[in-house]
Each structure stands twice: as structure tokens, then as C-alpha cells.
C-alpha positions, 0 to 999 in steps of 0.5 A, spaced: 279 504 210 273 501 212 272 495 215 268 491 210 263 486 213 259 481 209 252 480 212 248 474 210 241 473 213 235 471 210 230 474 216 229 482 214 228 484 221 234 480 224 238 483 218 236 490 219 237 489 227 245 487 226 245 493 221 243 498 226 248 495 231 253 496 226 251 504 226 251 505 233 258 501 234 261 506 228 258 512 232 260 510 239 267 508 237 269 512 231 270 506 227 267 505 220 264 498 218 261 498 211 256 493 211 254 489 205 248 485 206 245 479 203 238 475 204 239 469 199 244 464 198 244 465 190 245 473 191 251 472 196 254 467 192 254 471 186 257 477 189 263 473 193 270 476 192 276 477 196 274 484 198 271 482 205 274 483 212 270 479 216 263 476 215 257 474 219 253 468 216 246 465 218 245 458 217 238 457 214 237 461 208 232 457 205 227 452 206 232 446 207 236 449 212 244 449 213 245 453 207 250 457 210 255 452 209 255 453 202 257 460 203 263 457 207 265 452 202 265 458 197 269 462 201 274 456 203 275 454 195 276 462 194 281 462 199 278 468 203 282 469 209 278 473 214 274 471 221 267 469 220 261 468 225 256 464 224 250 467 228 244 462 227 238 459 231 240 453 229 248 452 231 248 445 230 247 445 222 254 449 222 260 445 218 265 444 223 270 442 218 271 450 217 275 451 223 276 459 222 269 460 224 265 461 231 258 459 232 254 463 236 246 462 237 241 468 236 239 471 242 245 469 246 250 473 242 251 480 243 252 484 236 257 489 239 262 484 242 262 481 235 264 488 232 269 489 237 272 482 236 272 484 228 275 491 230 280 488 234 282 483 229 283 488 224 287 493 228 292 487 229 293 487 222 291 480 221 286 481 215 290 487 213 296 483 211 293 476 210 286 478 207 284 479 199 286 486 199 292 485 204 299 486 204 301 479 202 297 479 196 300 486 194 307 484 195 305 478 191 303 482 185 309 486 186 314 480 186 310 477 180 310 483 175 317 486 177 321 480 178 318 473 176 315 475 169 322 477 167 325 470 169 319 466 165 323 463 160 328 460 165 322 457 169 318 454 163 325 450 162 325 448 169 317 446 169 318 442 162 324 438 166 320 437 172 314 440 174 313 438 181 320 440 183 319 447 179 313 448 183 317 447 190 323 451 187 318 457 185 315 457 192 322 458 195 324 463 190 317 467 192 318 466 199 325 469 199 323 475 195 317 476 200 322 476 206 327 480 203 321 485 202 320 485 210 325 489 215 328 484 219 329 488 225 329 483 231 328 489 236 321 489 233 319 482 233 314 479 237 314 472 240 309 469 236 314 470 230 319 465 233 315 459 232 311 456 226 305 453 230 302 448 229 307 445 224 305 445 216 306 438 216 309 432 221 315 432 218 321 432 223 326 438 221 332 441 224 328 446 229 322 441 230 320 441 238 317 435 240 315 432 247 317 426 250 312 420 251 316 418 257 316 424 261 313 430 257 319 434 257 320 438 250 326 437 246 328 441 240 332 437 234 339 440 232 341 434 227 343 438 221 338 440 216 342 436 210 342 429 214 334 430 215 333 431 208 329 426 205 333 422 199 330 419 193 328 412 197 324 416 202 330 415 207 334 420 211 342 420 212 342 421 219 342 415 223 340 418 230 336 424 232 340 429 236 336 433 241 337 438 246 332 439 252 328 445 253 329 447 261 325 451 265 327 457 269 327 453 275 331 447 272 336 452 270 336 455 277 338 448 280 344 448 276 347 454 280 351 454 286 347 453 292 350 460 294 347 463 288 340 460 288 337 466 292 333 472 289 339 476 287 342 470 284 335 468 280 334 475 278 341 476 275 340 469 272 334 471 268 336 477 266 343 473 263 338 467 260 333 472 256 339 476 253 342 470 251 348 472 255 350 465 257 353 461 252 350 454 254 343 456 254 338 459 248 332 463 250 325 460 247 320 466 248 313 464 251 307 465 247 300 463 248 301 456 245 308 454 248 311 456 255 317 457 252 324 455 256 331 455 255 335 450 250 340 447 255 346 446 250 349 441 255 343 437 256 343 433 249 341 426 247 341 422 241 335 417 239 336 412 233 331 414 228 328 407 228 325 408 235 324 415 235 316 416 234 316 410 239 319 415 244 317 422 241 310 425 239 310 428 232 312 435 232 309 440 237 312 447 233 317 448 228 322 454 230 322 459 224 328 459 219 331 465 221 331 464 228 334 456 228 340 459 224 342 463 230 341 457 235 345 453 231 350 458 230 350 459 238 350 451 239 356 450 234 360 456 238 359 453 245 362 446 243 367 449 238 370 454 243 377 453 246 380 456 252 387 459 252 391 455 257 394 458 263 401 461 261 406 460 266 413 463 266 420 461 269 424 466 273 427 471 268 
């Protein structure tokens, strides 16, 4: 499938120059970019749809300048999900509310580098999953046709009783269908799947990772979900938040006997930690946005909810539901274990 690129540029020379760069890139790299060029704002707005995989947009498309923001606004309102590069002589006109854009100045930017970045994003599957022609859209259509339409009478009743509650329930129901369509093979997971970053909101949940304002250490909230659910009066049942400190590897090493804090002992510890072979720790993988670490089940603290936000920042990230369940299970197992006492027998 060709990578479909939207090119919005009013200058004929600049437009043809970029098209020529695409042709050269395709020839040299064996890639197929399909360029769809437009020279005016109106023809661009009339032709916009969700079929594009990436876009290069000029800001000045008329006498006033800044017309490229109208294209960005239209893409945003249509929920088009793709990388966008603003390539313009007036970069200051780009509206910074559109955070999915990269702003480059004509003359300073390399067309080939732009195309290579688009190619890598496409190869990652990001736009093939999330784009307008992507797997998410295809899966949603399948769930709608095959599952939800046959249940429409039930959902109509729920909507009549409480539209807002019905919408939330339907969102959960659809998400469950999508998850069931994905092969949950943990052996193939990548570290980024472990987290939701940034969180979708500032609500504190089981698995929220927060940073202390006093010492900048990170903690994960392990309070049961039922105690964190907001009641009708806007409050939660929990009187206190239970937090588990996220230790660094050096923190874990310091807990070893002195005789085992050598290179051999450190290596063995790291292997056991990252395989979750030590019951008092749980491994959190490192990503570009989080250094990761090890949940130390023996480094717990309890903070009254009234003073929680004075001591901790808003959630930095959220551990994904599929992984927080495993963490809670291991946490419960660690404190629920009961060793068998040594049995002594009298002389027979």
C-alpha cells in the first residue's frame, strides 16, 4: 500500500520541488509515497478526508497569511490521526495548539529527512493502526456490524434510562471487544504497552504512578480500585492512599547482604528482578519517558487523602489495566503467603 501524503503549498515552484524530492526518495529507497498536492485553501478543505497517512502544509496560502491553520483545524475536527509537518517561511504563524505538528522553516529543512521520518512512522504501524484507513477503524466497523447492531434494543433502553451512563458503558463494552481481538501474548509486548502516558486525566487510580514533592521519588498507588471509585457525592471510600515506592536497581542492591554486593551478586539480582523471580519486587520496564524500576512491596506508605495532593504531584503515568492486575495479584500473594513451620519429632 502506498503512503498517501497530503501536500498543501501555494507556491508552484516549492510544490514541484517537493514532488520531485518524493520521486527521488521513492526511486532511491524502493518506497512508494503517493503525493496529493493542493495549491489553495479551499480546494484543500474540500478534498480533506481520513485517507491520508501524513501531511506537509505551508502556512501562507493567501494574502493574509496563516491560512494553513485552517487546514490544521479541519484535520483536528475530523479526528485525522497522522504526523504533520508545517513547512513554511513564516513558522511563527503556526498555531501551537495543534501539538501533533512539527514546524520547520523553508530553506532550513531537508525534504529527504521529512520523508524518511514519515516512512519510519508508517513502518512502525502507528498510522496503519491509528490512521483513517487503519486497523482500529476496521476493527471498530467489525464490532459495530457483527456485535453491537444486534444488541441495539438493549442499548436503546440504557440510553433512555441514563444517556451518560449508557455512553460510558458502551465505551467499556467496545474496548473489551477490541482487546479480545488482539493476541494478548505477553512475550511479544514492548515496554510502552506497560503504561498509559500521559494519563488520560488527573484522576488517581489503582496503578497511578505519582512523584513525591519532598524527595522526587516515584510511587505506585496500590489502593484497591473499589475504594478509589468516586461516589455520587464526589468522594471516594478510601480514607488513605496506599503507595508502594519504586526502587532503583542500586536501591535493591543495597538491600543485599554485603557479601553479595559484588558484580556476580549484582548480575544475579538483576536477572531475578527482571524475571520477577523475587516475590518482594515487581519489575517496571524502562521507556523513553520513564526510567522504570522495581516496585518494592516492603516499602509501603499510607497517606491520608486530605493531604495527598500536598505531598504528591498529579499522576505522571498509569500502569495499563492488563499489567496492574498482575501486580496486585503478586502484591497480594507476597503478603498472603504463610510459610510452614519447622516440624520437630520426638525420638521414636
